[in-house]
C-alpha positions as CSV (number, residue, x, y, z in Angstrom):
1,X,82.8,169.8,109.0
2,X,83.6,167.5,106.2
3,X,82.5,163.9,106.6
4,X,85.4,161.6,106.0
5,X,83.6,158.3,106.7
6,X,84.5,155.8,104.0
7,X,81.6,154.8,101.7
8,X,79.9,151.5,102.2
9,X,78.5,149.2,99.5
10,X,77.0,145.8,98.8
11,X,78.4,143.2,96.4
12,X,77.3,139.7,95.4
13,X,79.6,138.1,97.9
14,X,78.9,140.5,100.8
15,X,80.1,143.9,101.7
16,X,83.7,144.8,101.0
17,X,86.0,147.6,99.7
18,X,85.5,148.8,96.2
19,X,88.3,150.0,94.0
20,X,87.1,153.6,94.8
21,X,87.6,152.9,98.6
22,X,91.3,152.2,98.1
23,X,93.3,155.4,98.6
24,X,94.7,156.9,95.4
25,X,98.5,157.2,96.1
26,X,100.5,159.7,94.1
27,X,102.5,158.6,91.1
28,X,106.1,157.8,92.0
29,X,108.6,160.5,91.0
30,X,111.5,158.1,90.8
31,X,112.0,154.4,89.9
32,X,114.8,152.0,90.7
33,X,117.4,151.3,88.0
34,X,120.9,149.7,88.3
35,X,123.8,151.9,89.3
36,X,127.0,151.9,87.3
37,X,129.5,149.9,89.2
38,X,132.6,147.7,88.6
39,X,133.8,144.6,90.3
40,X,135.4,145.6,93.6
41,X,138.3,143.1,93.5
42,X,139.8,144.8,90.4
43,X,139.2,148.2,91.8
44,X,140.8,147.2,95.1
45,X,143.9,145.8,93.3
46,X,144.3,148.9,91.2
47,X,144.0,151.3,94.1
48,X,146.3,149.2,96.2
49,X,148.9,149.3,93.4
50,X,148.3,153.1,93.1
51,X,149.0,153.5,96.8
52,X,152.2,151.5,96.6
53,X,153.3,153.3,93.4
54,X,152.7,156.7,95.0
55,X,154.5,155.8,98.2
56,X,157.4,154.4,96.1
57,X,157.6,157.5,94.0
58,X,157.6,159.7,97.0
59,X,160.4,157.7,98.6
60,X,162.4,157.9,95.3
61,X,161.7,161.7,95.2
62,X,163.0,162.1,98.8
63,X,166.2,160.1,97.9
64,X,166.8,162.3,94.8
65,X,166.4,165.5,96.9
66,X,169.0,164.1,99.3
67,X,171.4,163.3,96.4
68,X,171.2,166.9,95.1
69,X,168.5,166.5,92.3
70,X,166.2,169.0,93.9
71,X,163.7,169.9,91.1
72,X,163.4,166.3,89.8
73,X,163.1,164.9,93.3
74,X,160.5,167.5,94.4
75,X,158.4,166.8,91.3
76,X,158.6,163.1,91.9
77,X,157.8,163.5,95.6
78,X,154.7,165.7,94.8
79,X,153.5,163.2,92.1
80,X,153.9,160.3,94.5
81,X,152.0,162.1,97.3
82,X,149.2,163.0,94.9
83,X,149.0,159.4,93.5
84,X,148.8,158.1,97.1
85,X,146.0,160.5,98.1
86,X,144.1,159.9,94.9
87,X,144.4,156.1,95.3
88,X,143.1,156.3,98.9
89,X,140.2,158.5,97.9
90,X,139.3,156.1,95.1
91,X,139.5,153.3,97.6
92,X,136.6,154.8,99.5
93,X,134.3,154.0,96.5
94,X,134.5,150.3,97.5
95,X,131.3,148.8,99.0
96,X,130.6,145.4,100.4
97,X,127.0,144.4,99.5
98,X,125.6,141.4,101.5
99,X,122.9,139.1,100.1
100,X,119.5,140.6,100.8
101,X,120.9,144.1,100.9
102,X,121.2,147.0,98.4
103,X,123.0,150.3,98.1
104,X,121.1,153.4,97.0
105,X,123.6,155.6,95.3
106,X,123.3,159.4,95.2
107,X,125.6,161.9,93.5
108,X,125.3,165.4,95.1
109,X,121.6,164.6,96.0
110,X,120.7,163.1,92.6
111,X,119.7,159.5,92.5
112,X,122.1,157.6,90.2
113,X,121.0,154.0,90.7
114,X,120.9,151.0,93.1
115,X,123.5,148.3,93.6
116,X,121.9,144.9,94.1
117,X,124.8,142.6,93.1
118,X,126.2,141.1,96.3
119,X,130.0,141.1,96.9
120,X,132.6,143.9,96.6
121,X,131.6,146.6,94.2
122,X,133.1,150.0,93.3
123,X,131.3,153.2,92.4
124,X,132.2,156.9,92.2
125,X,133.8,157.8,95.5
126,X,132.1,161.2,95.5
127,X,128.7,159.5,95.8
128,X,126.8,158.6,99.0
129,X,125.6,155.1,99.4
130,X,122.6,154.3,101.7
131,X,122.1,150.7,102.8
132,X,118.6,149.3,102.6
133,X,117.5,145.8,103.3
134,X,115.6,143.8,100.7
135,X,114.9,140.8,102.9
136,X,111.5,139.5,103.6
137,X,110.0,141.0,106.8
138,X,107.1,140.4,109.2
139,X,104.9,143.1,110.7
140,X,102.4,142.1,113.3
141,X,99.9,144.7,114.4
142,X,98.8,145.2,118.0
143,X,95.4,143.9,119.0
144,X,93.0,146.5,117.7
145,X,89.6,147.2,119.1
146,X,87.1,148.3,116.4
147,X,83.4,148.0,115.5
148,X,82.4,145.6,112.8
149,X,79.8,146.3,110.1
150,X,77.0,145.6,112.6
151,X,78.5,147.9,115.2
152,X,79.6,145.2,117.5
153,X,83.0,145.8,119.2
154,X,85.6,143.3,118.2
155,X,89.3,142.7,118.7
156,X,91.5,141.7,115.9
157,X,95.2,141.6,114.9
158,X,97.0,140.8,111.7
159,X,100.5,139.8,110.5
160,X,101.8,141.0,107.2
161,X,104.8,139.5,105.2
162,X,106.4,142.2,103.0
163,X,109.5,143.0,101.1
164,X,111.1,146.1,99.6
165,X,110.7,145.8,95.8
166,X,111.8,149.3,94.6
167,X,114.6,150.7,96.7
168,X,114.3,154.1,95.1
169,X,110.7,154.6,96.1
170,X,111.4,153.2,99.6
171,X,114.2,155.8,100.0
172,X,112.7,158.9,98.4
173,X,108.9,158.6,98.1
174,X,108.2,158.2,101.8
175,X,109.9,159.5,105.0
176,X,110.3,156.2,106.7
177,X,109.1,153.1,104.8
178,X,109.0,150.8,107.8
179,X,106.8,153.2,109.8
180,X,104.7,153.8,106.6
181,X,104.0,150.0,106.3
182,X,103.1,149.8,109.9
183,X,100.6,152.7,109.8
184,X,99.0,151.6,106.5
185,X,98.7,148.0,107.8
186,X,96.8,149.2,110.8
187,X,94.6,151.5,108.7
188,X,93.8,148.6,106.2
189,X,92.9,146.2,109.0
190,X,90.5,148.8,110.6
191,X,88.9,149.5,107.2
192,X,88.3,145.8,106.5
193,X,86.8,145.3,110.0
194,X,84.4,148.2,109.5
195,X,83.2,146.7,106.2
196,X,82.4,143.2,107.3
197,X,80.5,141.7,110.3
198,X,82.1,139.2,112.7
199,X,79.3,136.7,112.0
200,X,77.0,136.9,109.0
201,X,73.3,136.6,109.5
202,X,72.7,135.7,105.8
203,X,74.2,132.8,103.9
204,X,75.4,135.0,101.0
205,X,77.1,137.5,103.2
206,X,80.8,137.5,104.0
207,X,81.9,137.6,107.6
208,X,85.3,137.9,109.3
209,X,84.9,134.5,111.1
210,X,83.3,132.5,108.4
211,X,85.2,133.7,105.3
212,X,88.7,134.2,106.6
213,X,90.3,133.3,103.3
214,X,88.3,135.7,101.2
215,X,88.7,138.5,103.8
216,X,92.5,138.1,104.0
217,X,92.6,138.2,100.1
218,X,90.8,141.5,100.2
219,X,93.1,142.7,102.9
220,X,96.1,141.9,100.8
221,X,94.7,143.7,97.8
222,X,94.0,146.9,99.9
223,X,97.4,146.7,101.5
224,X,99.1,146.4,98.2
225,X,97.4,149.5,97.0
226,X,98.3,151.4,100.2
227,X,102.0,150.6,100.3
228,X,102.7,150.8,96.6
229,X,104.0,154.3,97.0
230,X,106.8,153.1,99.2
231,X,108.0,150.4,96.7
232,X,106.9,147.6,99.0
233,X,105.4,144.3,97.9
234,X,102.9,142.5,100.1
235,X,103.7,138.7,100.1
236,X,101.0,137.5,102.5
237,X,98.6,138.8,105.1
238,X,96.8,136.9,107.8
239,X,94.6,137.6,110.8
240,X,96.3,136.3,114.0
241,X,93.6,137.3,116.5
242,X,89.8,137.7,116.0
243,X,87.3,137.8,118.9
244,X,84.5,139.8,120.3
245,X,85.4,142.5,122.8
246,X,85.2,141.3,126.5
247,X,82.2,143.5,127.3
248,X,80.0,141.5,124.8
249,X,81.8,138.2,124.6
250,X,79.6,136.4,127.1
251,X,76.4,137.6,125.4
252,X,77.7,136.6,122.0
253,X,78.8,133.2,123.4
254,X,75.3,132.5,124.6
255,X,73.9,133.4,121.2
256,X,76.3,131.1,119.5
257,X,75.4,128.3,122.0
258,X,71.7,128.8,121.4
259,X,72.2,128.7,117.7
260,X,74.2,125.4,118.1
261,X,71.4,123.9,120.2
262,X,68.7,124.9,117.7
263,X,70.7,123.4,114.8
264,X,71.3,120.2,116.8
265,X,67.6,119.9,117.7
266,X,66.7,120.4,114.1
267,X,68.9,117.6,113.0
268,X,67.5,115.3,115.7
269,X,63.9,116.1,114.7
270,X,64.6,115.5,111.1
271,X,66.2,112.1,111.8
272,X,63.4,111.1,114.2
273,X,60.7,111.9,111.7
274,X,62.4,109.8,109.1
275,X,62.7,106.9,111.6
276,X,59.1,107.2,112.6
277,X,57.9,107.3,109.0
278,X,59.9,104.1,108.3
279,X,58.5,102.4,111.3
280,X,54.8,103.3,110.5
281,X,55.3,102.2,106.9
282,X,56.7,98.8,107.9
283,X,54.0,98.1,110.5
284,X,51.3,99.1,107.9
285,X,52.7,96.5,105.5
286,X,52.3,93.7,108.1
287,X,49.2,91.6,107.7
288,X,48.9,90.6,111.3
289,X,48.9,94.1,112.7
290,X,46.1,96.6,111.9
291,X,46.3,100.1,113.4
292,X,43.5,102.7,113.3
293,X,44.2,106.4,113.1
294,X,44.2,106.9,116.9
295,X,46.6,104.0,117.6
296,X,48.8,105.2,114.8
297,X,48.9,108.7,116.3
298,X,49.7,107.4,119.7
299,X,52.5,105.3,118.4
300,X,54.0,108.2,116.5
301,X,53.8,110.4,119.6
302,X,55.5,107.8,121.7
303,X,58.3,107.2,119.2
304,X,58.9,111.0,118.8
305,X,59.1,111.4,122.6
306,X,61.6,108.5,122.8
307,X,63.8,109.7,119.9
308,X,63.7,113.4,120.5
309,X,64.0,113.4,124.3
310,X,67.3,114.5,125.8
311,X,67.0,111.9,128.7
312,X,66.5,108.2,128.7
313,X,62.7,107.4,128.6
314,X,61.0,105.6,131.5
315,X,58.7,102.8,130.3
316,X,55.1,102.8,131.5
317,X,53.2,99.5,131.3
318,X,49.6,99.9,130.3
319,X,47.5,97.1,131.9
320,X,44.3,98.2,130.3
321,X,43.5,99.2,126.7
322,X,44.3,102.3,124.7
323,X,40.8,103.7,125.1
324,X,40.6,103.2,128.9
């Protein structure tokens, strides 16, 4: 069985996808270019005039036949009917293009261009015109359960803002570009989660929680490479949900709480040591007070207990001496 597990690597900023990890999409076989079209208002006017002229000619031909001019009337009737039918057929080439939409034009299966100009446009009536939206869209993944780089089960979801940039590729290079973006987004999110831990143990290592901006930038780069075959442009990508899986959430919360307590205690001890040092230095500078090593040690111990304790100290009055 062939191993299809994506390769892992280490970079200066932590683990992440290399250029070789991004899938190599096939080169596009078709690119978008403008379709030949004319303003629809002029085409509508000409075809409407053609219909009126054809109907008028047919009516004149019928009147000539009734008056006894059979051959001339028949010819004029036939010409009027043909002009009417041709004008109606030409009228089917009119297309209304709304802002944020495009028409992909095909002539007997061959791609002949894309209409992006909004308004009423006219093209060859024998062509087929497929409507495709070029508006900005959002796609939000479901909450995915995956293992991070340390093997911890996590839950994450992402939202991607994207837009069709090449209508020809979106129409002909993939079967369904909306489904393609959905599947590739989920695949990229899973790949990013596998390459980074939820929380980094080292200061120089990237993590999903601690380096959200860098990770989302890498996610956007990978998504851009994955959906390029569909003519789609990634505008922005963000994680909308990131958490440990429920089965380990309580244990990880205790670990985070313990780390916070240790960090707080470290800060308290550092501050207390500085305060005790200042106090001992100032007392040593006084001429009226002289402390030997044992009294100095006792004072330092008492000050550290008072400053580092998590409860208010209870004073004890010594009625004797330090040595009794």
